[in-house]
BAPAFI-604525 format. One record per residue (C-alpha): residue number from 1; residue in three letters; x, z, y. Coordinates in steps of 0.05 Angstrom, whole numbers. Layout:
N
+-----+-----+--------+--------+--------+
!   k !   r !   east !     up !  north !
+-----+-----+--------+--------+--------+
! NUM ! ALA !      X !      Z !      Y !
...
+-----+-----+--------+--------+--------+
***
This chain:
384
+-----+-----+--------+--------+--------+
!   k !   r !   east !     up !  north !
+-----+-----+--------+--------+--------+
!   1 ! MET !   4453 !  -2023 !   2503 !
!   2 ! PRO !   4386 !  -2007 !   2472 !
!   3 ! PRO !   4384 !  -1957 !   2412 !
!   4 ! PRO !   4403 !  -1987 !   2349 !
!   5 ! PRO !   4340 !  -2015 !   2308 !
!   6 ! ARG !   4317 !  -1977 !   2252 !
!   7 ! SER !   4302 !  -2035 !   2208 !
!   8 ! CYS !   4331 !  -2094 !   2170 !
!   9 ! ARG !   4292 !  -2162 !   2178 !
!  10 ! THR !   4227 !  -2161 !   2142 !
!  11 ! THR !   4174 !  -2203 !   2113 !
!  12 ! LYS !   4102 !  -2210 !   2140 !
!  13 ! ALA !   4057 !  -2160 !   2099 !
!  14 ! ASN !   3982 !  -2148 !   2098 !
!  15 ! PRO !   3966 !  -2085 !   2139 !
!  16 ! GLN !   3931 !  -2058 !   2076 !
!  17 ! ASP !   3997 !  -2057 !   2041 !
!  18 ! ARG !   4023 !  -2002 !   2087 !
!  19 ! ARG !   4025 !  -1937 !   2053 !
!  20 ! SER !   4013 !  -1872 !   2087 !
!  21 ! PRO !   4036 !  -1821 !   2103 !
!  22 ! THR !   4103 !  -1832 !   2120 !
!  23 ! GLU !   4123 !  -1770 !   2082 !
!  24 ! SER !   4113 !  -1755 !   2011 !
!  25 ! PRO !   4073 !  -1691 !   1994 !
!  26 ! LYS !   4116 !  -1627 !   1993 !
!  27 ! GLU !   4121 !  -1595 !   1922 !
!  28 ! ASP !   4152 !  -1528 !   1902 !
!  29 ! VAL !   4223 !  -1552 !   1878 !
!  30 ! SER !   4253 !  -1480 !   1873 !
!  31 ! SER !   4260 !  -1485 !   1797 !
!  32 ! LEU !   4307 !  -1542 !   1805 !
!  33 ! CYS !   4343 !  -1514 !   1863 !
!  34 ! SER !   4415 !  -1519 !   1839 !
!  35 ! GLU !   4406 !  -1585 !   1805 !
!  36 ! LEU !   4380 !  -1618 !   1868 !
!  37 ! HIS !   4440 !  -1592 !   1904 !
!  38 ! GLY !   4487 !  -1625 !   1852 !
!  39 ! SER !   4502 !  -1567 !   1805 !
!  40 ! GLY !   4502 !  -1617 !   1747 !
!  41 ! ASP !   4525 !  -1679 !   1787 !
!  42 ! TRP !   4453 !  -1699 !   1787 !
!  43 ! SER !   4472 !  -1730 !   1721 !
!  44 ! HIS !   4394 !  -1727 !   1694 !
!  45 ! LEU !   4361 !  -1738 !   1762 !
!  46 ! LEU !   4384 !  -1807 !   1782 !
!  47 ! ASN !   4367 !  -1857 !   1732 !
!  48 ! PRO !   4309 !  -1855 !   1732 !
!  49 ! LEU !   4307 !  -1822 !   1803 !
!  50 ! HIS !   4272 !  -1758 !   1799 !
!  51 ! ARG !   4212 !  -1757 !   1849 !
!  52 ! TRP !   4235 !  -1686 !   1877 !
!  53 ! LEU !   4306 !  -1711 !   1886 !
!  54 ! ARG !   4278 !  -1777 !   1921 !
!  55 ! ARG !   4235 !  -1729 !   1972 !
!  56 ! GLU !   4300 !  -1688 !   1984 !
!  57 ! ILE !   4346 !  -1750 !   1995 !
!  58 ! VAL !   4294 !  -1778 !   2043 !
!  59 ! LYS !   4289 !  -1710 !   2079 !
!  60 ! TYR !   4366 !  -1707 !   2092 !
!  61 ! GLY !   4363 !  -1781 !   2111 !
!  62 ! GLU !   4313 !  -1763 !   2167 !
!  63 ! PHE !   4359 !  -1709 !   2191 !
!  64 ! ALA !   4416 !  -1763 !   2197 !
!  65 ! GLN !   4369 !  -1809 !   2232 !
!  66 ! ALA !   4350 !  -1756 !   2283 !
!  67 ! THR !   4423 !  -1762 !   2312 !
!  68 ! TYR !   4408 !  -1835 !   2331 !
!  69 ! ASP !   4338 !  -1825 !   2354 !
!  70 ! ALA !   4355 !  -1765 !   2400 !
!  71 ! PHE !   4424 !  -1799 !   2426 !
!  72 ! ASP !   4423 !  -1828 !   2494 !
!  73 ! PHE !   4446 !  -1899 !   2485 !
!  74 ! ASN !   4428 !  -1926 !   2552 !
!  75 ! PRO !   4492 !  -1948 !   2586 !
!  76 ! PHE !   4459 !  -1944 !   2657 !
!  77 ! SER !   4443 !  -1870 !   2644 !
!  78 ! GLU !   4491 !  -1818 !   2671 !
!  79 ! TYR !   4473 !  -1780 !   2611 !
!  80 ! CYS !   4493 !  -1837 !   2560 !
!  81 ! GLY !   4528 !  -1805 !   2503 !
!  82 ! SER !   4486 !  -1738 !   2505 !
!  83 ! CYS !   4428 !  -1715 !   2467 !
!  84 ! LEU !   4357 !  -1734 !   2495 !
!  85 ! TYR !   4326 !  -1669 !   2477 !
!  86 ! ASN !   4337 !  -1594 !   2484 !
!  87 ! ARG !   4358 !  -1565 !   2412 !
!  88 ! ARG !   4300 !  -1520 !   2410 !
!  89 ! ARG !   4252 !  -1584 !   2418 !
!  90 ! LEU !   4293 !  -1634 !   2380 !
!  91 ! PHE !   4251 !  -1635 !   2315 !
!  92 ! ASP !   4185 !  -1632 !   2357 !
!  93 ! ASN !   4203 !  -1690 !   2397 !
!  94 ! LEU !   4223 !  -1733 !   2337 !
!  95 ! GLY !   4164 !  -1712 !   2294 !
!  96 ! LEU !   4206 !  -1673 !   2241 !
!  97 ! ALA !   4177 !  -1603 !   2256 !
!  98 ! LYS !   4141 !  -1602 !   2191 !
!  99 ! ASN !   4207 !  -1606 !   2152 !
! 100 ! GLY !   4212 !  -1535 !   2159 !
! 101 ! TYR !   4282 !  -1527 !   2190 !
! 102 ! ASN !   4306 !  -1501 !   2259 !
! 103 ! VAL !   4367 !  -1529 !   2298 !
! 104 ! THR !   4417 !  -1469 !   2316 !
! 105 ! LYS !   4475 !  -1509 !   2346 !
! 106 ! TYR !   4492 !  -1576 !   2377 !
! 107 ! ILE !   4560 !  -1609 !   2360 !
! 108 ! TYR !   4603 !  -1647 !   2409 !
! 109 ! ALA !   4662 !  -1687 !   2392 !
! 110 ! MET !   4723 !  -1727 !   2425 !
! 111 ! SER !   4787 !  -1761 !   2403 !
! 112 ! HIS !   4859 !  -1757 !   2425 !
! 113 ! ILE !   4879 !  -1825 !   2396 !
! 114 ! GLU !   4867 !  -1900 !   2415 !
! 115 ! LEU !   4810 !  -1913 !   2374 !
! 116 ! PRO !   4795 !  -1982 !   2340 !
! 117 ! ARG !   4733 !  -2016 !   2371 !
! 118 ! TRP !   4687 !  -1996 !   2315 !
! 119 ! LEU !   4697 !  -1925 !   2331 !
! 120 ! GLU !   4711 !  -1922 !   2405 !
! 121 ! ARG !   4638 !  -1940 !   2423 !
! 122 ! SER !   4616 !  -1875 !   2398 !
! 123 ! ILE !   4664 !  -1839 !   2442 !
! 124 ! ARG !   4650 !  -1859 !   2512 !
! 125 ! ALA !   4691 !  -1843 !   2571 !
! 126 ! ASP !   4650 !  -1865 !   2630 !
! 127 ! THR !   4586 !  -1825 !   2628 !
! 128 ! TRP !   4558 !  -1751 !   2633 !
! 129 ! SER !   4625 !  -1730 !   2603 !
! 130 ! GLU !   4691 !  -1763 !   2609 !
! 131 ! ASP !   4714 !  -1738 !   2541 !
! 132 ! SER !   4658 !  -1717 !   2496 !
! 133 ! ASN !   4597 !  -1746 !   2456 !
! 134 ! TRP !   4539 !  -1712 !   2421 !
! 135 ! MET !   4553 !  -1719 !   2350 !
! 136 ! GLY !   4503 !  -1679 !   2313 !
! 137 ! TYR !   4473 !  -1612 !   2300 !
! 138 ! VAL !   4470 !  -1552 !   2253 !
! 139 ! ALA !   4399 !  -1530 !   2224 !
! 140 ! VAL !   4374 !  -1480 !   2177 !
! 141 ! SER !   4309 !  -1479 !   2133 !
! 142 ! ASP !   4256 !  -1426 !   2153 !
! 143 ! ASP !   4224 !  -1379 !   2109 !
! 144 ! THR !   4169 !  -1426 !   2078 !
! 145 ! GLU !   4219 !  -1483 !   2067 !
! 146 ! SER !   4271 !  -1434 !   2035 !
! 147 ! ARG !   4221 !  -1411 !   1987 !
! 148 ! ARG !   4199 !  -1479 !   1972 !
! 149 ! ILE !   4272 !  -1504 !   1958 !
! 150 ! GLY !   4297 !  -1439 !   1927 !
! 151 ! CYS !   4349 !  -1419 !   1978 !
! 152 ! ARG !   4366 !  -1416 !   2048 !
! 153 ! ASP !   4392 !  -1485 !   2064 !
! 154 ! ILE !   4441 !  -1494 !   2121 !
! 155 ! VAL !   4444 !  -1568 !   2142 !
! 156 ! VAL !   4493 !  -1605 !   2184 !
! 157 ! ALA !   4476 !  -1674 !   2206 !
! 158 ! TRP !   4530 !  -1723 !   2235 !
! 159 ! ARG !   4517 !  -1785 !   2277 !
! 160 ! GLY !   4546 !  -1851 !   2257 !
! 161 ! THR !   4573 !  -1909 !   2297 !
! 162 ! ILE !   4528 !  -1952 !   2340 !
! 163 ! ALA !   4542 !  -2025 !   2316 !
! 164 ! PRO !   4560 !  -2037 !   2243 !
! 165 ! ALA !   4599 !  -2103 !   2258 !
! 166 ! GLU !   4649 !  -2062 !   2292 !
! 167 ! TRP !   4676 !  -2042 !   2225 !
! 168 ! PHE !   4708 !  -2107 !   2214 !
! 169 ! GLU !   4759 !  -2088 !   2271 !
! 170 ! ASP !   4799 !  -2043 !   2226 !
! 171 ! LEU !   4794 !  -2059 !   2150 !
! 172 ! GLN !   4851 !  -2011 !   2124 !
! 173 ! GLY !   4855 !  -1957 !   2168 !
! 174 ! LYS !   4912 !  -1907 !   2169 !
! 175 ! LEU !   4920 !  -1848 !   2122 !
! 176 ! GLU !   4940 !  -1782 !   2156 !
! 177 ! PRO !   4964 !  -1721 !   2119 !
! 178 ! LEU !   4915 !  -1662 !   2128 !
! 179 ! GLY !   4976 !  -1615 !   2133 !
! 180 ! SER !   5027 !  -1579 !   2087 !
! 181 ! ASP !   4975 !  -1530 !   2064 !
! 182 ! HIS !   4941 !  -1586 !   2029 !
! 183 ! GLY !   4990 !  -1617 !   1988 !
! 184 ! ASP !   4986 !  -1695 !   1983 !
! 185 ! VAL !   4915 !  -1698 !   2010 !
! 186 ! LYS !   4907 !  -1751 !   2064 !
! 187 ! VAL !   4847 !  -1777 !   2103 !
! 188 ! GLU !   4834 !  -1835 !   2157 !
! 189 ! HIS !   4868 !  -1815 !   2221 !
! 190 ! GLY !   4808 !  -1841 !   2264 !
! 191 ! PHE !   4757 !  -1797 !   2227 !
! 192 ! LEU !   4806 !  -1736 !   2228 !
! 193 ! SER !   4816 !  -1742 !   2304 !
! 194 ! ILE !   4746 !  -1741 !   2320 !
! 195 ! TYR !   4734 !  -1683 !   2277 !
! 196 ! THR !   4791 !  -1640 !   2303 !
! 197 ! SER !   4805 !  -1662 !   2373 !
! 198 ! LYS !   4797 !  -1616 !   2434 !
! 199 ! SER !   4822 !  -1601 !   2500 !
! 200 ! ASP !   4821 !  -1544 !   2551 !
! 201 ! ALA !   4810 !  -1594 !   2608 !
! 202 ! THR !   4738 !  -1615 !   2576 !
! 203 ! ARG !   4672 !  -1578 !   2584 !
! 204 ! TYR !   4643 !  -1589 !   2516 !
! 205 ! ASN !   4705 !  -1597 !   2472 !
! 206 ! LYS !   4748 !  -1536 !   2488 !
! 207 ! SER !   4737 !  -1527 !   2416 !
! 208 ! SER !   4735 !  -1584 !   2369 !
! 209 ! ALA !   4678 !  -1608 !   2326 !
! 210 ! SER !   4710 !  -1576 !   2268 !
! 211 ! GLU !   4716 !  -1507 !   2302 !
! 212 ! GLN !   4644 !  -1511 !   2332 !
! 213 ! VAL !   4612 !  -1528 !   2262 !
! 214 ! MET !   4653 !  -1478 !   2223 !
! 215 ! GLU !   4637 !  -1422 !   2270 !
! 216 ! GLU !   4565 !  -1435 !   2263 !
! 217 ! ILE !   4564 !  -1445 !   2186 !
! 218 ! LYS !   4602 !  -1379 !   2178 !
! 219 ! HIS !   4555 !  -1344 !   2223 !
! 220 ! LEU !   4494 !  -1365 !   2188 !
! 221 ! VAL !   4524 !  -1355 !   2117 !
! 222 ! SER !   4543 !  -1283 !   2136 !
! 223 ! PHE !   4475 !  -1270 !   2168 !
! 224 ! TYR !   4432 !  -1294 !   2111 !
! 225 ! ARG !   4477 !  -1267 !   2057 !
! 226 ! GLU !   4472 !  -1198 !   2090 !
! 227 ! LYS !   4399 !  -1203 !   2080 !
! 228 ! GLY !   4409 !  -1213 !   2003 !
! 229 ! GLU !   4395 !  -1288 !   2004 !
! 230 ! GLN !   4421 !  -1345 !   1968 !
! 231 ! VAL !   4452 !  -1397 !   2014 !
! 232 ! SER !   4471 !  -1465 !   2008 !
! 233 ! LEU !   4507 !  -1517 !   2054 !
! 234 ! THR !   4482 !  -1591 !   2052 !
! 235 ! VAL !   4521 !  -1639 !   2099 !
! 236 ! THR !   4490 !  -1708 !   2115 !
! 237 ! GLY !   4505 !  -1769 !   2155 !
! 238 ! HIS !   4503 !  -1842 !   2162 !
! 239 ! SER !   4559 !  -1892 !   2169 !
! 240 ! LEU !   4617 !  -1854 !   2209 !
! 241 ! GLY !   4572 !  -1794 !   2201 !
! 242 ! GLY !   4583 !  -1798 !   2127 !
! 243 ! ALA !   4656 !  -1795 !   2135 !
! 244 ! LEU !   4651 !  -1734 !   2181 !
! 245 ! ALA !   4604 !  -1703 !   2133 !
! 246 ! LEU !   4657 !  -1704 !   2077 !
! 247 ! LEU !   4708 !  -1677 !   2121 !
! 248 ! ASN !   4664 !  -1623 !   2142 !
! 249 ! ALA !   4647 !  -1608 !   2069 !
! 250 ! TYR !   4719 !  -1603 !   2051 !
! 251 ! GLU !   4737 !  -1553 !   2106 !
! 252 ! ALA !   4675 !  -1509 !   2090 !
! 253 ! ALA !   4690 !  -1508 !   2016 !
! 254 ! SER !   4766 !  -1489 !   2035 !
! 255 ! ALA !   4738 !  -1432 !   2082 !
! 256 ! ILE !   4682 !  -1405 !   2041 !
! 257 ! PRO !   4700 !  -1415 !   1967 !
! 258 ! ASP !   4639 !  -1384 !   1936 !
! 259 ! LEU !   4591 !  -1427 !   1982 !
! 260 ! PRO !   4551 !  -1482 !   1944 !
! 261 ! VAL !   4572 !  -1547 !   1984 !
! 262 ! SER !   4536 !  -1617 !   1976 !
! 263 ! VAL !   4542 !  -1681 !   2014 !
! 264 ! ILE !   4484 !  -1728 !   2021 !
! 265 ! SER !   4511 !  -1789 !   2057 !
! 266 ! PHE !   4482 !  -1859 !   2071 !
! 267 ! GLY !   4528 !  -1923 !   2078 !
! 268 ! ALA !   4591 !  -1877 !   2086 !
! 269 ! PRO !   4660 !  -1910 !   2085 !
! 270 ! ARG !   4717 !  -1885 !   2043 !
! 271 ! VAL !   4750 !  -1825 !   2076 !
! 272 ! GLY !   4815 !  -1803 !   2040 !
! 273 ! ASN !   4860 !  -1816 !   1984 !
! 274 ! ILE !   4858 !  -1795 !   1910 !
! 275 ! ALA !   4889 !  -1727 !   1926 !
! 276 ! PHE !   4829 !  -1715 !   1975 !
! 277 ! GLY !   4780 !  -1730 !   1922 !
! 278 ! GLU !   4815 !  -1687 !   1870 !
! 279 ! LYS !   4815 !  -1628 !   1917 !
! 280 ! LEU !   4743 !  -1638 !   1931 !
! 281 ! LYS !   4726 !  -1637 !   1859 !
! 282 ! GLU !   4770 !  -1574 !   1847 !
! 283 ! MET !   4732 !  -1538 !   1899 !
! 284 ! GLU !   4665 !  -1560 !   1865 !
! 285 ! VAL !   4639 !  -1599 !   1924 !
! 286 ! LYS !   4582 !  -1644 !   1903 !
! 287 ! ALA !   4571 !  -1710 !   1936 !
! 288 ! LEU !   4518 !  -1761 !   1930 !
! 289 ! ARG !   4534 !  -1829 !   1962 !
! 290 ! VAL !   4472 !  -1875 !   1976 !
! 291 ! ALA !   4500 !  -1944 !   1984 !
! 292 ! VAL !   4464 !  -2009 !   1989 !
! 293 ! LYS !   4498 !  -2065 !   1950 !
! 294 ! GLN !   4500 !  -2113 !   2009 !
! 295 ! ASP !   4525 !  -2066 !   2059 !
! 296 ! VAL !   4600 !  -2078 !   2078 !
! 297 ! VAL !   4612 !  -2009 !   2107 !
! 298 ! PRO !   4621 !  -1971 !   2039 !
! 299 ! LYS !   4673 !  -2021 !   2018 !
! 300 ! MET !   4713 !  -1998 !   2079 !
! 301 ! PRO !   4769 !  -1978 !   2096 !
! 302 ! GLY !   4819 !  -1999 !   2042 !
! 303 ! ILE !   4781 !  -2063 !   2027 !
! 304 ! LEU !   4841 !  -2087 !   1988 !
! 305 ! PHE !   4873 !  -2021 !   1968 !
! 306 ! ASN !   4825 !  -1976 !   1940 !
! 307 ! GLU !   4807 !  -1937 !   1879 !
! 308 ! GLY !   4804 !  -2003 !   1836 !
! 309 ! ILE !   4878 !  -2004 !   1835 !
! 310 ! LYS !   4882 !  -1936 !   1796 !
! 311 ! LYS !   4882 !  -1981 !   1733 !
! 312 ! PHE !   4953 !  -1995 !   1750 !
! 313 ! GLU !   4974 !  -1924 !   1754 !
! 314 ! ASN !   5013 !  -1927 !   1690 !
! 315 ! VAL !   5057 !  -1977 !   1724 !
! 316 ! THR !   5056 !  -1955 !   1796 !
! 317 ! GLY !   5049 !  -1878 !   1788 !
! 318 ! THR !   5000 !  -1843 !   1833 !
! 319 ! LEU !   4989 !  -1882 !   1898 !
! 320 ! ASP !   4973 !  -1827 !   1952 !
! 321 ! TRP !   4963 !  -1886 !   2004 !
! 322 ! VAL !   4903 !  -1915 !   1970 !
! 323 ! TYR !   4831 !  -1900 !   1990 !
! 324 ! THR !   4781 !  -1878 !   1943 !
! 325 ! HIS !   4709 !  -1858 !   1943 !
! 326 ! PHE !   4687 !  -1787 !   1923 !
! 327 ! GLY !   4622 !  -1766 !   1887 !
! 328 ! LEU !   4568 !  -1804 !   1850 !
! 329 ! GLU !   4539 !  -1865 !   1881 !
! 330 ! LEU !   4466 !  -1886 !   1880 !
! 331 ! GLU !   4467 !  -1960 !   1890 !
! 332 ! LEU !   4408 !  -1995 !   1925 !
! 333 ! ASP !   4394 !  -2069 !   1925 !
! 334 ! VAL !   4357 !  -2102 !   1984 !
! 335 ! ARG !   4331 !  -2153 !   1938 !
! 336 ! SER !   4292 !  -2101 !   1902 !
! 337 ! SER !   4240 !  -2093 !   1963 !
! 338 ! PRO !   4183 !  -2142 !   1971 !
! 339 ! TYR !   4185 !  -2123 !   2043 !
! 340 ! LEU !   4253 !  -2147 !   2063 !
! 341 ! LYS !   4277 !  -2218 !   2077 !
! 342 ! ARG !   4332 !  -2252 !   2034 !
! 343 ! GLY !   4395 !  -2279 !   2066 !
! 344 ! LEU !   4450 !  -2251 !   2107 !
! 345 ! ASP !   4436 !  -2194 !   2154 !
! 346 ! VAL !   4496 !  -2148 !   2163 !
! 347 ! GLY !   4466 !  -2102 !   2212 !
! 348 ! GLY !   4402 !  -2097 !   2175 !
! 349 ! PHE !   4439 !  -2079 !   2108 !
! 350 ! HIS !   4474 !  -2021 !   2140 !
! 351 ! ASN !   4413 !  -1995 !   2178 !
! 352 ! LEU !   4394 !  -1927 !   2160 !
! 353 ! GLU !   4318 !  -1940 !   2155 !
! 354 ! THR !   4331 !  -1995 !   2109 !
! 355 ! TYR !   4367 !  -1944 !   2065 !
! 356 ! LEU !   4310 !  -1895 !   2066 !
! 357 ! HIS !   4260 !  -1950 !   2052 !
! 358 ! LEU !   4298 !  -1971 !   1991 !
! 359 ! VAL !   4307 !  -1897 !   1968 !
! 360 ! ASP !   4231 !  -1888 !   1972 !
! 361 ! GLY !   4219 !  -1953 !   1931 !
! 362 ! TYR !   4273 !  -1938 !   1878 !
! 363 ! LEU !   4256 !  -1917 !   1808 !
! 364 ! SER !   4316 !  -1933 !   1763 !
! 365 ! SER !   4372 !  -1985 !   1761 !
! 366 ! ASP !   4331 !  -2031 !   1715 !
! 367 ! THR !   4257 !  -2025 !   1744 !
! 368 ! GLU !   4222 !  -2057 !   1805 !
! 369 ! PHE !   4207 !  -2027 !   1872 !
! 370 ! ARG !   4155 !  -1972 !   1855 !
! 371 ! LEU !   4085 !  -1993 !   1877 !
! 372 ! ASP !   4066 !  -1922 !   1899 !
! 373 ! ALA !   4121 !  -1915 !   1949 !
! 374 ! ARG !   4097 !  -1870 !   2006 !
! 375 ! ARG !   4142 !  -1886 !   2061 !
! 376 ! ASP !   4107 !  -1928 !   2117 !
! 377 ! VAL !   4135 !  -1996 !   2120 !
! 378 ! ALA !   4112 !  -2000 !   2193 !
! 379 ! LEU !   4181 !  -1963 !   2203 !
! 380 ! LEU !   4216 !  -2028 !   2189 !
! 381 ! HIS !   4185 !  -2061 !   2246 !
! 382 ! ILE !   4143 !  -2111 !   2206 !
! 383 ! GLU !   4118 !  -2170 !   2246 !
! 384 ! LEU !   4046 !  -2181 !   2227 !
+-----+-----+--------+--------+--------+
***
């Protein structure tokens, strides 16, 4: 199977309409450091979308896109399911070296359960490893980038599923308790299995994805705090990666209570029940969910039983088996872009490059696509 396309279907465009460079110019955003990481729930930065926040959202989206671009999707390759590049060269090979971050660790995952089809194709059992897949990485901002953004930023980027159509296989999922120490908190069992599974018989998952990532986060937090630096954690991911990002944020906030933790996710599904969201809020985790209106994945699992049923709580009581989203939503509309075709395109609606294109052109909920958008529309594979 070839790598997933980076684009939605697009309209023909005049080459002169392409705007470059792909990246917006970097500005010193340190004066808004805490606000950009959600300290005020992004309340005054979303509508209209502050240009600094727009650039930061795109930056984290590119980190999430890197998990696809570096993943070996080739089913004929003995290394299918691994990363194509050494971690020290990952950003160089993907053109992300100028973002000012260095990769410090790769994350591998497996699962102990029989997965629905929309998850199993991310955990292959017939290639370089019979058990594990490369699922993402940890990176940290360098000195220059840390000064620009106002803190030492630890980033965790999680990979998503390959084909969005696979999400139709399991609309409701199954909520599983996190454990007796977490009260009524429940999360989708497939997501949790990928995040926590391990086996002594494996090479890459003798420790779980959870243990791998938390060991690195704790090490980096301790290292930079000992140097007297302010440290933040930003977890990002697209699709399934957005679900794993929220589980990661929950665990990090539980383990390091005084660490500012934020999540920037794209096309992420619901992850847990109401108690899960309440606990995240109690731990002051901040989450910004970027969702395309036409994308079906953010409506799953729990397409029938979700947070909308809360209006009946005075009759039913608290329903701990109901899925609910957590955090603020930045809703985007495919119809706002002059470069995207109208009509049904399930894969294109969910594509991460479609998300980044729409973020870059977004001004506010009641204005048109911005004319001075800087992201190159060539990334949408426009046919000239």
